[in-house]
PyMOL Python script that loads the backbone (N, CA, C, O; Angstrom):
from pymol import cmd

cmd.read_pdbstr("""\
ATOM      1  N   MET A   1       5.282  18.304  -9.022  1.00  0.00           N
ATOM      2  CA  MET A   1       4.258  17.737  -8.154  1.00  0.00           C
ATOM      3  C   MET A   1       4.361  16.191  -8.209  1.00  0.00           C
ATOM      4  O   MET A   1       4.484  15.599  -9.282  1.00  0.00           O
ATOM      5  N   LYS A   2       4.307  15.575  -7.035  1.00  0.00           N
ATOM      6  CA  LYS A   2       4.376  14.123  -6.980  1.00  0.00           C
ATOM      7  C   LYS A   2       3.072  13.472  -7.383  1.00  0.00           C
ATOM      8  O   LYS A   2       1.992  14.005  -7.128  1.00  0.00           O
ATOM      9  N   ASN A   3       3.181  12.298  -8.024  1.00  0.00           N
ATOM     10  CA  ASN A   3       1.953  11.580  -8.316  1.00  0.00           C
ATOM     11  C   ASN A   3       1.503  10.847  -7.038  1.00  0.00           C
ATOM     12  O   ASN A   3       2.230  10.783  -6.047  1.00  0.00           O
ATOM     13  N   TYR A   4       0.307  10.310  -7.097  1.00  0.00           N
ATOM     14  CA  TYR A   4      -0.272   9.711  -5.900  1.00  0.00           C
ATOM     15  C   TYR A   4       0.561   8.560  -5.330  1.00  0.00           C
ATOM     16  O   TYR A   4       0.667   8.422  -4.111  1.00  0.00           O
ATOM     17  N   PHE A   5       1.148   7.740  -6.191  1.00  0.00           N
ATOM     18  CA  PHE A   5       1.935   6.606  -5.707  1.00  0.00           C
ATOM     19  C   PHE A   5       3.220   7.067  -5.037  1.00  0.00           C
ATOM     20  O   PHE A   5       3.669   6.455  -4.067  1.00  0.00           O
ATOM     21  N   GLU A   6       3.808   8.130  -5.539  1.00  0.00           N
ATOM     22  CA  GLU A   6       4.993   8.713  -4.885  1.00  0.00           C
ATOM     23  C   GLU A   6       4.647   9.236  -3.506  1.00  0.00           C
ATOM     24  O   GLU A   6       5.438   9.100  -2.573  1.00  0.00           O
ATOM     25  N   VAL A   7       3.490   9.823  -3.369  1.00  0.00           N
ATOM     26  CA  VAL A   7       3.009  10.326  -2.069  1.00  0.00           C
ATOM     27  C   VAL A   7       2.856   9.156  -1.087  1.00  0.00           C
ATOM     28  O   VAL A   7       3.270   9.262   0.067  1.00  0.00           O
ATOM     29  N   LEU A   8       2.265   8.046  -1.535  1.00  0.00           N
ATOM     30  CA  LEU A   8       2.121   6.858  -0.703  1.00  0.00           C
ATOM     31  C   LEU A   8       3.480   6.333  -0.257  1.00  0.00           C
ATOM     32  O   LEU A   8       3.673   6.019   0.918  1.00  0.00           O
ATOM     33  N   CYS A   9       4.410   6.240  -1.181  1.00  0.00           N
ATOM     34  CA  CYS A   9       5.781   5.782  -0.837  1.00  0.00           C
ATOM     35  C   CYS A   9       6.403   6.670   0.203  1.00  0.00           C
ATOM     36  O   CYS A   9       6.996   6.179   1.163  1.00  0.00           O
ATOM     37  N   THR A  10       6.282   7.978   0.032  1.00  0.00           N
ATOM     38  CA  THR A  10       6.855   8.924   0.998  1.00  0.00           C
ATOM     39  C   THR A  10       6.230   8.749   2.371  1.00  0.00           C
ATOM     40  O   THR A  10       6.940   8.734   3.376  1.00  0.00           O
ATOM     41  N   LYS A  11       4.910   8.616   2.427  1.00  0.00           N
ATOM     42  CA  LYS A  11       4.238   8.403   3.715  1.00  0.00           C
ATOM     43  C   LYS A  11       4.783   7.181   4.437  1.00  0.00           C
ATOM     44  O   LYS A  11       5.083   7.234   5.629  1.00  0.00           O
ATOM     45  N   LEU A  12       4.907   6.091   3.713  1.00  0.00           N
ATOM     46  CA  LEU A  12       5.352   4.834   4.320  1.00  0.00           C
ATOM     47  C   LEU A  12       6.817   4.909   4.740  1.00  0.00           C
ATOM     48  O   LEU A  12       7.164   4.478   5.840  1.00  0.00           O
ATOM     49  N   ILE A  13       7.670   5.442   3.894  1.00  0.00           N
ATOM     50  CA  ILE A  13       9.096   5.529   4.201  1.00  0.00           C
ATOM     51  C   ILE A  13       9.361   6.490   5.356  1.00  0.00           C
ATOM     52  O   ILE A  13      10.282   6.273   6.144  1.00  0.00           O
ATOM     53  N   ASP A  14       8.573   7.534   5.461  1.00  0.00           N
ATOM     54  CA  ASP A  14       8.746   8.487   6.563  1.00  0.00           C
ATOM     55  C   ASP A  14       8.370   7.891   7.910  1.00  0.00           C
ATOM     56  O   ASP A  14       8.896   8.309   8.941  1.00  0.00           O
ATOM     57  N   GLU A  15       7.458   6.913   7.910  1.00  0.00           N
ATOM     58  CA  GLU A  15       6.956   6.356   9.171  1.00  0.00           C
ATOM     59  C   GLU A  15       7.531   4.985   9.557  1.00  0.00           C
ATOM     60  O   GLU A  15       7.548   4.619  10.732  1.00  0.00           O
ATOM     61  N   ILE A  16       7.996   4.239   8.558  1.00  0.00           N
ATOM     62  CA  ILE A  16       8.428   2.866   8.791  1.00  0.00           C
ATOM     63  C   ILE A  16       9.785   2.646   8.139  1.00  0.00           C
ATOM     64  O   ILE A  16      10.059   3.203   7.076  1.00  0.00           O
ATOM     65  N   GLU A  17      10.635   1.844   8.762  1.00  0.00           N
ATOM     66  CA  GLU A  17      11.958   1.501   8.200  1.00  0.00           C
ATOM     67  C   GLU A  17      11.754   0.598   6.975  1.00  0.00           C
ATOM     68  O   GLU A  17      11.537  -0.606   7.109  1.00  0.00           O
ATOM     69  N   ILE A  18      11.826   1.186   5.805  1.00  0.00           N
ATOM     70  CA  ILE A  18      11.610   0.462   4.564  1.00  0.00           C
ATOM     71  C   ILE A  18      12.802   0.704   3.656  1.00  0.00           C
ATOM     72  O   ILE A  18      13.177   1.856   3.441  1.00  0.00           O
ATOM     73  N   GLU A  19      13.401  -0.335   3.124  1.00  0.00           N
ATOM     74  CA  GLU A  19      14.515  -0.228   2.208  1.00  0.00           C
ATOM     75  C   GLU A  19      14.060   0.079   0.780  1.00  0.00           C
ATOM     76  O   GLU A  19      14.683   0.864   0.065  1.00  0.00           O
ATOM     77  N   HIS A  20      12.956  -0.563   0.388  1.00  0.00           N
ATOM     78  CA  HIS A  20      12.457  -0.373  -0.985  1.00  0.00           C
ATOM     79  C   HIS A  20      10.972  -0.689  -1.023  1.00  0.00           C
ATOM     80  O   HIS A  20      10.486  -1.545  -0.284  1.00  0.00           O
ATOM     81  N   ILE A  21      10.260   0.013  -1.895  1.00  0.00           N
ATOM     82  CA  ILE A  21       8.826  -0.270  -2.052  1.00  0.00           C
ATOM     83  C   ILE A  21       8.458  -0.122  -3.513  1.00  0.00           C
ATOM     84  O   ILE A  21       8.872   0.833  -4.170  1.00  0.00           O
ATOM     85  N   ASP A  22       7.679  -1.067  -4.026  1.00  0.00           N
ATOM     86  CA  ASP A  22       7.088  -1.004  -5.349  1.00  0.00           C
ATOM     87  C   ASP A  22       5.568  -1.007  -5.148  1.00  0.00           C
ATOM     88  O   ASP A  22       5.035  -1.744  -4.319  1.00  0.00           O
ATOM     89  N   ILE A  23       4.906  -0.184  -5.909  1.00  0.00           N
ATOM     90  CA  ILE A  23       3.438  -0.157  -5.867  1.00  0.00           C
ATOM     91  C   ILE A  23       2.951  -0.592  -7.248  1.00  0.00           C
ATOM     92  O   ILE A  23       3.290   0.001  -8.272  1.00  0.00           O
ATOM     93  N   VAL A  24       2.154  -1.636  -7.232  1.00  0.00           N
ATOM     94  CA  VAL A  24       1.580  -2.162  -8.462  1.00  0.00           C
ATOM     95  C   VAL A  24       0.088  -1.818  -8.468  1.00  0.00           C
ATOM     96  O   VAL A  24      -0.642  -2.165  -7.539  1.00  0.00           O
ATOM     97  N   ASP A  25      -0.353  -1.135  -9.523  1.00  0.00           N
ATOM     98  CA  ASP A  25      -1.765  -0.778  -9.624  1.00  0.00           C
ATOM     99  C   ASP A  25      -2.499  -1.880 -10.399  1.00  0.00           C
ATOM    100  O   ASP A  25      -2.301  -2.048 -11.602  1.00  0.00           O
ATOM    101  N   ASN A  26      -3.340  -2.619  -9.688  1.00  0.00           N
ATOM    102  CA  ASN A  26      -4.111  -3.708 -10.301  1.00  0.00           C
ATOM    103  C   ASN A  26      -5.544  -3.308 -10.594  1.00  0.00           C
ATOM    104  O   ASN A  26      -6.391  -4.173 -10.821  1.00  0.00           O
ATOM    105  N   SER A  27      -5.830  -2.031 -10.593  1.00  0.00           N
ATOM    106  CA  SER A  27      -7.192  -1.538 -10.784  1.00  0.00           C
ATOM    107  C   SER A  27      -7.806  -2.024 -12.102  1.00  0.00           C
ATOM    108  O   SER A  27      -8.999  -2.324 -12.164  1.00  0.00           O
ATOM    109  N   HIS A  28      -6.991  -2.098 -13.141  1.00  0.00           N
ATOM    110  CA  HIS A  28      -7.491  -2.496 -14.457  1.00  0.00           C
ATOM    111  C   HIS A  28      -8.090  -3.911 -14.440  1.00  0.00           C
ATOM    112  O   HIS A  28      -8.913  -4.235 -15.296  1.00  0.00           O
ATOM    113  N   LYS A  29      -7.703  -4.731 -13.510  1.00  0.00           N
ATOM    114  CA  LYS A  29      -8.205  -6.102 -13.419  1.00  0.00           C
ATOM    115  C   LYS A  29      -9.627  -6.131 -12.851  1.00  0.00           C
ATOM    116  O   LYS A  29     -10.281  -7.173 -12.882  1.00  0.00           O
ATOM    117  N   HIS A  30     -10.105  -5.009 -12.338  1.00  0.00           N
ATOM    118  CA  HIS A  30     -11.386  -4.983 -11.630  1.00  0.00           C
ATOM    119  C   HIS A  30     -12.413  -4.067 -12.311  1.00  0.00           C
ATOM    120  O   HIS A  30     -13.463  -3.778 -11.738  1.00  0.00           O
ATOM    121  N   LYS A  31     -12.115  -3.621 -13.509  1.00  0.00           N
ATOM    122  CA  LYS A  31     -12.995  -2.658 -14.179  1.00  0.00           C
ATOM    123  C   LYS A  31     -14.422  -3.184 -14.422  1.00  0.00           C
ATOM    124  O   LYS A  31     -15.365  -2.395 -14.480  1.00  0.00           O
ATOM    125  N   ARG A  32     -14.578  -4.457 -14.558  1.00  0.00           N
ATOM    126  CA  ARG A  32     -15.905  -4.999 -14.813  1.00  0.00           C
ATOM    127  C   ARG A  32     -16.675  -5.373 -13.548  1.00  0.00           C
ATOM    128  O   ARG A  32     -17.811  -5.842 -13.616  1.00  0.00           O
ATOM    129  N   HIS A  33     -16.048  -5.161 -12.406  1.00  0.00           N
ATOM    130  CA  HIS A  33     -16.756  -5.463 -11.142  1.00  0.00           C
ATOM    131  C   HIS A  33     -17.827  -4.419 -10.878  1.00  0.00           C
ATOM    132  O   HIS A  33     -17.673  -3.248 -11.226  1.00  0.00           O
ATOM    133  N   LYS A  34     -18.886  -4.848 -10.275  1.00  0.00           N
ATOM    134  CA  LYS A  34     -20.018  -3.961  -9.982  1.00  0.00           C
ATOM    135  C   LYS A  34     -19.613  -2.762  -9.137  1.00  0.00           C
ATOM    136  O   LYS A  34     -20.072  -1.643  -9.369  1.00  0.00           O
ATOM    137  N   SER A  35     -18.756  -3.001  -8.163  1.00  0.00           N
ATOM    138  CA  SER A  35     -18.375  -1.918  -7.229  1.00  0.00           C
ATOM    139  C   SER A  35     -17.164  -1.100  -7.718  1.00  0.00           C
ATOM    140  O   SER A  35     -16.630  -0.287  -6.963  1.00  0.00           O
ATOM    141  N   PHE A  36     -16.730  -1.304  -8.968  1.00  0.00           N
ATOM    142  CA  PHE A  36     -15.545  -0.584  -9.460  1.00  0.00           C
ATOM    143  C   PHE A  36     -15.794   0.899  -9.522  1.00  0.00           C
ATOM    144  O   PHE A  36     -16.848   1.358  -9.960  1.00  0.00           O
ATOM    145  N   SER A  37     -14.793   1.645  -9.071  1.00  0.00           N
ATOM    146  CA  SER A  37     -14.811   3.108  -9.166  1.00  0.00           C
ATOM    147  C   SER A  37     -13.472   3.578  -9.676  1.00  0.00           C
ATOM    148  O   SER A  37     -12.445   3.196  -9.115  1.00  0.00           O
ATOM    149  N   PRO A  38     -13.434   4.388 -10.712  1.00  0.00           N
ATOM    150  CA  PRO A  38     -12.171   4.858 -11.271  1.00  0.00           C
ATOM    151  C   PRO A  38     -11.384   5.762 -10.303  1.00  0.00           C
ATOM    152  O   PRO A  38     -10.200   6.019 -10.521  1.00  0.00           O
ATOM    153  N   GLU A  39     -12.026   6.228  -9.267  1.00  0.00           N
ATOM    154  CA  GLU A  39     -11.355   7.084  -8.278  1.00  0.00           C
ATOM    155  C   GLU A  39     -10.680   6.287  -7.176  1.00  0.00           C
ATOM    156  O   GLU A  39      -9.943   6.857  -6.371  1.00  0.00           O
ATOM    157  N   LYS A  40     -10.914   4.970  -7.121  1.00  0.00           N
ATOM    158  CA  LYS A  40     -10.325   4.133  -6.074  1.00  0.00           C
ATOM    159  C   LYS A  40      -9.426   3.078  -6.694  1.00  0.00           C
ATOM    160  O   LYS A  40      -9.728   2.521  -7.750  1.00  0.00           O
ATOM    161  N   PHE A  41      -8.306   2.812  -6.012  1.00  0.00           N
ATOM    162  CA  PHE A  41      -7.293   1.897  -6.524  1.00  0.00           C
ATOM    163  C   PHE A  41      -7.306   0.526  -5.872  1.00  0.00           C
ATOM    164  O   PHE A  41      -7.663   0.371  -4.704  1.00  0.00           O
ATOM    165  N   HIS A  42      -6.910  -0.458  -6.656  1.00  0.00           N
ATOM    166  CA  HIS A  42      -6.624  -1.821  -6.172  1.00  0.00           C
ATOM    167  C   HIS A  42      -5.103  -1.938  -6.245  1.00  0.00           C
ATOM    168  O   HIS A  42      -4.552  -2.064  -7.338  1.00  0.00           O
ATOM    169  N   LEU A  43      -4.420  -1.899  -5.112  1.00  0.00           N
ATOM    170  CA  LEU A  43      -2.969  -1.821  -5.093  1.00  0.00           C
ATOM    171  C   LEU A  43      -2.321  -3.051  -4.463  1.00  0.00           C
ATOM    172  O   LEU A  43      -2.890  -3.703  -3.587  1.00  0.00           O
ATOM    173  N   HIS A  44      -1.110  -3.346  -4.942  1.00  0.00           N
ATOM    174  CA  HIS A  44      -0.267  -4.365  -4.362  1.00  0.00           C
ATOM    175  C   HIS A  44       1.030  -3.670  -3.926  1.00  0.00           C
ATOM    176  O   HIS A  44       1.784  -3.180  -4.767  1.00  0.00           O
ATOM    177  N   LEU A  45       1.283  -3.630  -2.642  1.00  0.00           N
ATOM    178  CA  LEU A  45       2.517  -3.051  -2.107  1.00  0.00           C
ATOM    179  C   LEU A  45       3.536  -4.180  -1.988  1.00  0.00           C
ATOM    180  O   LEU A  45       3.282  -5.173  -1.306  1.00  0.00           O
ATOM    181  N   LYS A  46       4.675  -4.038  -2.639  1.00  0.00           N
ATOM    182  CA  LYS A  46       5.783  -4.982  -2.529  1.00  0.00           C
ATOM    183  C   LYS A  46       6.871  -4.251  -1.751  1.00  0.00           C
ATOM    184  O   LYS A  46       7.544  -3.369  -2.283  1.00  0.00           O
ATOM    185  N   ILE A  47       7.032  -4.623  -0.505  1.00  0.00           N
ATOM    186  CA  ILE A  47       7.905  -3.903   0.417  1.00  0.00           C
ATOM    187  C   ILE A  47       9.113  -4.741   0.804  1.00  0.00           C
ATOM    188  O   ILE A  47       8.984  -5.910   1.169  1.00  0.00           O
ATOM    189  N   LYS A  48      10.292  -4.128   0.719  1.00  0.00           N
ATOM    190  CA  LYS A  48      11.501  -4.739   1.221  1.00  0.00           C
ATOM    191  C   LYS A  48      11.852  -4.013   2.500  1.00  0.00           C
ATOM    192  O   LYS A  48      12.182  -2.827   2.488  1.00  0.00           O
ATOM    193  N   SER A  49      11.777  -4.745   3.621  1.00  0.00           N
ATOM    194  CA  SER A  49      12.012  -4.129   4.930  1.00  0.00           C
ATOM    195  C   SER A  49      12.479  -5.198   5.907  1.00  0.00           C
ATOM    196  O   SER A  49      11.733  -6.119   6.240  1.00  0.00           O
ATOM    197  N   ILE A  50      13.699  -5.068   6.354  1.00  0.00           N
ATOM    198  CA  ILE A  50      14.212  -5.984   7.361  1.00  0.00           C
ATOM    199  C   ILE A  50      13.402  -5.845   8.631  1.00  0.00           C
ATOM    200  O   ILE A  50      13.103  -6.835   9.300  1.00  0.00           O
ATOM    201  N   TYR A  51      13.041  -4.597   8.969  1.00  0.00           N
ATOM    202  CA  TYR A  51      12.255  -4.364  10.191  1.00  0.00           C
ATOM    203  C   TYR A  51      10.884  -5.048  10.109  1.00  0.00           C
ATOM    204  O   TYR A  51      10.523  -5.818  10.999  1.00  0.00           O
ATOM    205  N   LEU A  52      10.129  -4.773   9.059  1.00  0.00           N
ATOM    206  CA  LEU A  52       8.792  -5.356   8.962  1.00  0.00           C
ATOM    207  C   LEU A  52       8.834  -6.878   8.868  1.00  0.00           C
ATOM    208  O   LEU A  52       7.931  -7.564   9.346  1.00  0.00           O
ATOM    209  N   ASP A  53       9.891  -7.397   8.246  1.00  0.00           N
ATOM    210  CA  ASP A  53      10.027  -8.846   8.153  1.00  0.00           C
ATOM    211  C   ASP A  53      10.351  -9.484   9.519  1.00  0.00           C
ATOM    212  O   ASP A  53      10.130 -10.678   9.726  1.00  0.00           O
ATOM    213  N   SER A  54      10.874  -8.671  10.435  1.00  0.00           N
ATOM    214  CA  SER A  54      11.289  -9.192  11.747  1.00  0.00           C
ATOM    215  C   SER A  54      10.112  -9.244  12.762  1.00  0.00           C
ATOM    216  O   SER A  54      10.223  -9.873  13.814  1.00  0.00           O
ATOM    217  N   ILE A  55       9.011  -8.586  12.432  1.00  0.00           N
ATOM    218  CA  ILE A  55       7.855  -8.586  13.334  1.00  0.00           C
ATOM    219  C   ILE A  55       6.773  -9.474  12.738  1.00  0.00           C
ATOM    220  O   ILE A  55       6.905  -9.927  11.601  1.00  0.00           O
ATOM    221  N   SER A  56       5.730  -9.724  13.470  1.00  0.00           N
ATOM    222  CA  SER A  56       4.659 -10.578  12.975  1.00  0.00           C
ATOM    223  C   SER A  56       3.998  -9.939  11.771  1.00  0.00           C
ATOM    224  O   SER A  56       3.965  -8.717  11.631  1.00  0.00           O
ATOM    225  N   ARG A  57       3.469 -10.793  10.900  1.00  0.00           N
ATOM    226  CA  ARG A  57       2.791 -10.306   9.692  1.00  0.00           C
ATOM    227  C   ARG A  57       1.618  -9.386  10.074  1.00  0.00           C
ATOM    228  O   ARG A  57       1.407  -8.351   9.440  1.00  0.00           O
ATOM    229  N   VAL A  58       0.876  -9.760  11.089  1.00  0.00           N
ATOM    230  CA  VAL A  58      -0.286  -8.945  11.512  1.00  0.00           C
ATOM    231  C   VAL A  58       0.197  -7.581  12.007  1.00  0.00           C
ATOM    232  O   VAL A  58      -0.386  -6.556  11.655  1.00  0.00           O
ATOM    233  N   SER A  59       1.242  -7.558  12.811  1.00  0.00           N
ATOM    234  CA  SER A  59       1.781  -6.279  13.324  1.00  0.00           C
ATOM    235  C   SER A  59       2.260  -5.407  12.172  1.00  0.00           C
ATOM    236  O   SER A  59       2.005  -4.203  12.155  1.00  0.00           O
ATOM    237  N   ALA A  60       2.950  -6.006  11.213  1.00  0.00           N
ATOM    238  CA  ALA A  60       3.460  -5.246  10.067  1.00  0.00           C
ATOM    239  C   ALA A  60       2.295  -4.656   9.265  1.00  0.00           C
ATOM    240  O   ALA A  60       2.339  -3.488   8.877  1.00  0.00           O
ATOM    241  N   GLN A  61       1.257  -5.458   9.017  1.00  0.00           N
ATOM    242  CA  GLN A  61       0.124  -4.959   8.245  1.00  0.00           C
ATOM    243  C   GLN A  61      -0.619  -3.874   9.012  1.00  0.00           C
ATOM    244  O   GLN A  61      -1.099  -2.913   8.412  1.00  0.00           O
ATOM    245  N   LYS A  62      -0.719  -4.014  10.324  1.00  0.00           N
ATOM    246  CA  LYS A  62      -1.370  -2.952  11.124  1.00  0.00           C
ATOM    247  C   LYS A  62      -0.615  -1.660  11.021  1.00  0.00           C
ATOM    248  O   LYS A  62      -1.228  -0.599  10.907  1.00  0.00           O
ATOM    249  N   MET A  63       0.729  -1.714  11.059  1.00  0.00           N
ATOM    250  CA  MET A  63       1.519  -0.505  10.928  1.00  0.00           C
ATOM    251  C   MET A  63       1.283   0.187   9.592  1.00  0.00           C
ATOM    252  O   MET A  63       1.103   1.403   9.524  1.00  0.00           O
ATOM    253  N   ILE A  64       1.288  -0.612   8.537  1.00  0.00           N
ATOM    254  CA  ILE A  64       1.063  -0.074   7.194  1.00  0.00           C
ATOM    255  C   ILE A  64      -0.333   0.525   7.087  1.00  0.00           C
ATOM    256  O   ILE A  64      -0.499   1.623   6.558  1.00  0.00           O
ATOM    257  N   MET A  65      -1.331  -0.188   7.584  1.00  0.00           N
ATOM    258  CA  MET A  65      -2.713   0.283   7.529  1.00  0.00           C
ATOM    259  C   MET A  65      -2.891   1.580   8.324  1.00  0.00           C
ATOM    260  O   MET A  65      -3.657   2.458   7.924  1.00  0.00           O
ATOM    261  N   LYS A  66      -2.196   1.694   9.430  1.00  0.00           N
ATOM    262  CA  LYS A  66      -2.270   2.905  10.257  1.00  0.00           C
ATOM    263  C   LYS A  66      -1.729   4.127   9.484  1.00  0.00           C
ATOM    264  O   LYS A  66      -2.314   5.209   9.509  1.00  0.00           O
ATOM    265  N   VAL A  67      -0.597   3.911   8.802  1.00  0.00           N
ATOM    266  CA  VAL A  67      -0.018   4.997   8.019  1.00  0.00           C
ATOM    267  C   VAL A  67      -0.949   5.387   6.851  1.00  0.00           C
ATOM    268  O   VAL A  67      -1.052   6.565   6.508  1.00  0.00           O
ATOM    269  N   LEU A  68      -1.602   4.427   6.266  1.00  0.00           N
ATOM    270  CA  LEU A  68      -2.455   4.673   5.087  1.00  0.00           C
ATOM    271  C   LEU A  68      -3.931   4.793   5.395  1.00  0.00           C
ATOM    272  O   LEU A  68      -4.754   4.724   4.483  1.00  0.00           O
ATOM    273  N   LYS A  69      -4.294   4.973   6.669  1.00  0.00           N
ATOM    274  CA  LYS A  69      -5.691   4.923   7.060  1.00  0.00           C
ATOM    275  C   LYS A  69      -6.578   5.902   6.277  1.00  0.00           C
ATOM    276  O   LYS A  69      -7.664   5.525   5.836  1.00  0.00           O
ATOM    277  N   ASP A  70      -6.140   7.123   6.103  1.00  0.00           N
ATOM    278  CA  ASP A  70      -6.953   8.086   5.357  1.00  0.00           C
ATOM    279  C   ASP A  70      -7.092   7.695   3.905  1.00  0.00           C
ATOM    280  O   ASP A  70      -8.164   7.848   3.319  1.00  0.00           O
ATOM    281  N   ASP A  71      -6.017   7.191   3.315  1.00  0.00           N
ATOM    282  CA  ASP A  71      -6.035   6.757   1.913  1.00  0.00           C
ATOM    283  C   ASP A  71      -6.967   5.559   1.732  1.00  0.00           C
ATOM    284  O   ASP A  71      -7.643   5.436   0.710  1.00  0.00           O
ATOM    285  N   LEU A  72      -6.995   4.681   2.734  1.00  0.00           N
ATOM    286  CA  LEU A  72      -7.882   3.519   2.656  1.00  0.00           C
ATOM    287  C   LEU A  72      -9.351   3.927   2.650  1.00  0.00           C
ATOM    288  O   LEU A  72     -10.200   3.204   2.129  1.00  0.00           O
ATOM    289  N   ILE A  73      -9.635   5.041   3.205  1.00  0.00           N
ATOM    290  CA  ILE A  73     -11.029   5.552   3.196  1.00  0.00           C
ATOM    291  C   ILE A  73     -11.334   6.247   1.896  1.00  0.00           C
ATOM    292  O   ILE A  73     -12.421   6.073   1.343  1.00  0.00           O
ATOM    293  N   THR A  74     -10.382   7.048   1.381  1.00  0.00           N
ATOM    294  CA  THR A  74     -10.673   7.916   0.234  1.00  0.00           C
ATOM    295  C   THR A  74     -10.202   7.436  -1.122  1.00  0.00           C
ATOM    296  O   THR A  74     -10.864   7.707  -2.124  1.00  0.00           O
ATOM    297  N   LYS A  75      -9.080   6.730  -1.190  1.00  0.00           N
ATOM    298  CA  LYS A  75      -8.463   6.422  -2.477  1.00  0.00           C
ATOM    299  C   LYS A  75      -8.185   4.955  -2.762  1.00  0.00           C
ATOM    300  O   LYS A  75      -8.057   4.566  -3.923  1.00  0.00           O
ATOM    301  N   ILE A  76      -8.088   4.131  -1.716  1.00  0.00           N
ATOM    302  CA  ILE A  76      -7.705   2.726  -1.921  1.00  0.00           C
ATOM    303  C   ILE A  76      -8.895   1.824  -1.606  1.00  0.00           C
ATOM    304  O   ILE A  76      -9.431   1.829  -0.498  1.00  0.00           O
ATOM    305  N   HIS A  77      -9.291   1.050  -2.619  1.00  0.00           N
ATOM    306  CA  HIS A  77     -10.422   0.095  -2.430  1.00  0.00           C
ATOM    307  C   HIS A  77      -9.907  -1.250  -1.907  1.00  0.00           C
ATOM    308  O   HIS A  77     -10.525  -1.871  -1.041  1.00  0.00           O
ATOM    309  N   ALA A  78      -8.763  -1.690  -2.450  1.00  0.00           N
ATOM    310  CA  ALA A  78      -8.193  -2.981  -2.041  1.00  0.00           C
ATOM    311  C   ALA A  78      -6.681  -2.855  -1.930  1.00  0.00           C
ATOM    312  O   ALA A  78      -6.036  -2.152  -2.708  1.00  0.00           O
ATOM    313  N   LEU A  79      -6.129  -3.562  -0.933  1.00  0.00           N
ATOM    314  CA  LEU A  79      -4.693  -3.453  -0.682  1.00  0.00           C
ATOM    315  C   LEU A  79      -4.116  -4.840  -0.407  1.00  0.00           C
ATOM    316  O   LEU A  79      -4.521  -5.517   0.539  1.00  0.00           O
ATOM    317  N   GLU A  80      -3.177  -5.249  -1.236  1.00  0.00           N
ATOM    318  CA  GLU A  80      -2.422  -6.484  -1.029  1.00  0.00           C
ATOM    319  C   GLU A  80      -1.020  -6.092  -0.594  1.00  0.00           C
ATOM    320  O   GLU A  80      -0.426  -5.183  -1.174  1.00  0.00           O
ATOM    321  N   ILE A  81      -0.488  -6.758   0.410  1.00  0.00           N
ATOM    322  CA  ILE A  81       0.817  -6.404   0.945  1.00  0.00           C
ATOM    323  C   ILE A  81       1.738  -7.605   0.926  1.00  0.00           C
ATOM    324  O   ILE A  81       1.395  -8.667   1.446  1.00  0.00           O
ATOM    325  N   SER A  82       2.916  -7.440   0.322  1.00  0.00           N
ATOM    326  CA  SER A  82       3.956  -8.474   0.342  1.00  0.00           C
ATOM    327  C   SER A  82       5.190  -7.856   1.002  1.00  0.00           C
ATOM    328  O   SER A  82       5.612  -6.753   0.655  1.00  0.00           O
ATOM    329  N   ILE A  83       5.761  -8.596   1.966  1.00  0.00           N
ATOM    330  CA  ILE A  83       6.927  -8.083   2.701  1.00  0.00           C
ATOM    331  C   ILE A  83       8.061  -9.098   2.600  1.00  0.00           C
ATOM    332  O   ILE A  83       7.861 -10.295   2.803  1.00  0.00           O
ATOM    333  N   GLU A  84       9.244  -8.603   2.286  1.00  0.00           N
ATOM    334  CA  GLU A  84      10.421  -9.484   2.237  1.00  0.00           C
ATOM    335  C   GLU A  84      11.601  -8.765   2.881  1.00  0.00           C
ATOM    336  O   GLU A  84      11.571  -7.552   3.089  1.00  0.00           O
ATOM    337  N   LYS A  85      12.667  -9.557   3.200  1.00  0.00           N
ATOM    338  CA  LYS A  85      13.872  -9.006   3.793  1.00  0.00           C
ATOM    339  C   LYS A  85      14.632  -8.220   2.786  1.00  0.00           C
ATOM    340  O   LYS A  85      15.688  -7.672   3.100  1.00  0.00           O
TER     341      LYS A  85
END
""", "prot")
cmd.dss("prot")
cmd.show_as("cartoon", "prot")
cmd.util.cbc("prot")
cmd.orient("prot")
């Protein structure tokens, strides 16, 4: 069975031309925040994609958000996105 981060990677790679993706879980940095929930993640996506790098940052982020829309409602509290060639 895949863990949750592997599922996210698969979703993104299946929908967008991505050469490599790293997911960093920064949830531990937010444990003392009032709105912290152990069921929701604070994630940093580090994506290597020639395609995403070739379009506007806003367009690239919209594509990623569209793929992850259900996860953003249920599992992801905060999402940071870095894109490189």
